[in-house]
C-alpha positions in Angstrom: 89.6 111.5 112.4 89.4 112.3 116.1 85.7 113.2 115.9 84.9 110.1 113.9 86.5 108.1 116.7 84.4 110.0 119.3 87.4 111.8 120.7 87.5 115.5 121.5 89.8 117.5 119.2 92.5 118.9 121.4 95.9 120.4 120.6 97.8 117.6 122.2 95.8 114.9 120.4 96.2 116.6 117.0 100.0 117.1 117.7 100.5 113.5 118.8 98.5 112.1 115.8 100.5 114.3 113.4 103.8 113.2 115.0 103.0 109.5 114.7 101.8 110.0 111.1 105.0 111.9 110.2 107.3 109.4 112.0 106.0 105.9 111.5 107.3 103.3 114.0 108.6 106.1 116.3 109.1 105.4 120.0 107.5 107.5 122.7 110.6 109.6 123.3 110.7 110.5 119.6 107.0 111.3 119.6 107.4 113.5 122.7 110.3 115.4 120.9 108.2 116.0 117.8 105.2 117.1 119.8 107.3 119.5 121.8 108.3 121.1 118.6 104.7 122.3 118.3 103.6 122.3 121.9 106.8 123.0 124.0 105.2 122.6 127.4 103.4 119.3 126.8 104.2 116.8 129.5 105.4 113.2 129.1 102.2 112.0 130.8 100.0 114.0 128.4 101.7 112.3 125.4 101.4 108.9 127.1 97.7 109.5 127.8 97.0 110.6 124.2 98.9 107.6 122.7 96.8 105.3 124.9 93.5 107.0 123.9 94.5 107.0 120.2 95.4 103.3 120.4 92.2 102.3 122.1 90.2 104.3 119.5 92.0 102.5 116.7 93.6 105.6 115.2 97.1 104.4 116.2 98.7 101.0 116.4 101.2 100.1 119.1 103.8 97.5 118.2 106.6 96.2 120.3 109.1 93.9 118.6 111.0 91.7 120.9 113.9 93.6 122.5 112.5 97.0 121.5 110.5 99.7 123.2 106.9 100.3 122.1 106.5 102.0 118.8 103.5 103.6 117.2 102.1 104.0 113.7 98.9 105.4 112.1 98.6 102.5 109.7 96.1 100.7 111.8 93.3 98.2 111.2 94.7 96.6 108.0 96.6 93.7 109.7 99.9 94.4 108.0 103.1 93.0 109.4 106.7 94.3 110.0 110.3 93.5 109.1 112.9 94.5 111.7 116.6 94.8 111.2 118.4 92.7 113.8 121.4 95.0 113.6 120.2 98.6 113.7 116.5 98.1 114.6 115.0 99.7 111.5 111.4 98.8 110.9 109.4 98.7 107.7 105.8 97.7 106.9 105.1 94.4 105.1 101.7 93.9 103.5 99.6 90.9 104.4 101.5 87.6 103.7 98.7 85.8 101.9 95.0 86.4 101.5 92.6 88.5 103.6 92.9 89.3 107.3 94.0 87.6 109.4 96.5 86.7 106.6 97.5 83.4 108.2 95.4 80.4 109.1 96.4 78.8 112.4 97.1 75.1 112.4 94.9 74.8 115.5 92.8 77.7 116.6 91.8 76.0 119.8 88.3 77.3 119.3 89.3 80.9 119.1 87.8 83.2 116.5 91.0 84.7 115.1 90.7 88.3 113.8 94.3 89.3 113.4 97.8 87.8 113.0 100.9 89.5 114.0 104.0 88.5 112.1 107.4 90.0 112.5 110.1 89.2 110.0 113.7 89.5 111.3 116.8 90.1 109.2 119.2 92.7 108.1 118.2 95.9 106.3 120.1 96.9 103.1 122.4 99.3 105.0 123.4 96.6 107.5 123.5 93.6 105.1 127.0 92.3 104.3 125.7 91.6 100.8 124.8 95.2 100.2 126.8 97.1 97.6 127.6 100.7 98.6 126.1 103.3 96.2 128.7 104.8 93.9 128.5 108.3 92.7 128.8 108.6 88.9 
């Protein structure tokens, strides 16, 4: 993946890419913690630099729902959307709303060539929903 994106394969890049893959929608601090499990001496700045390089290369997608810190995922380039719990902040992927990318047709594109639509659905996850029924052990 890294070579295909014209990036050198380094231990920090491999560790960060693996951490983002293993922890979708993780914030930077969580990614740093996961990377330090493999590379204990990696610096915050190194992880930030790698995340930036991976994002620019299109290997990682950076999302930042309103009121949240930046989060990262390896599901990039397919123009999917997200659903965010307004109570606990849980995030899940939602496939394209309708049709092919950009999934939504703007009512007025103002002359722009639109290549992507970013949609965030807000609500309550099953664990936070007052309508959720607790699991019962049988």
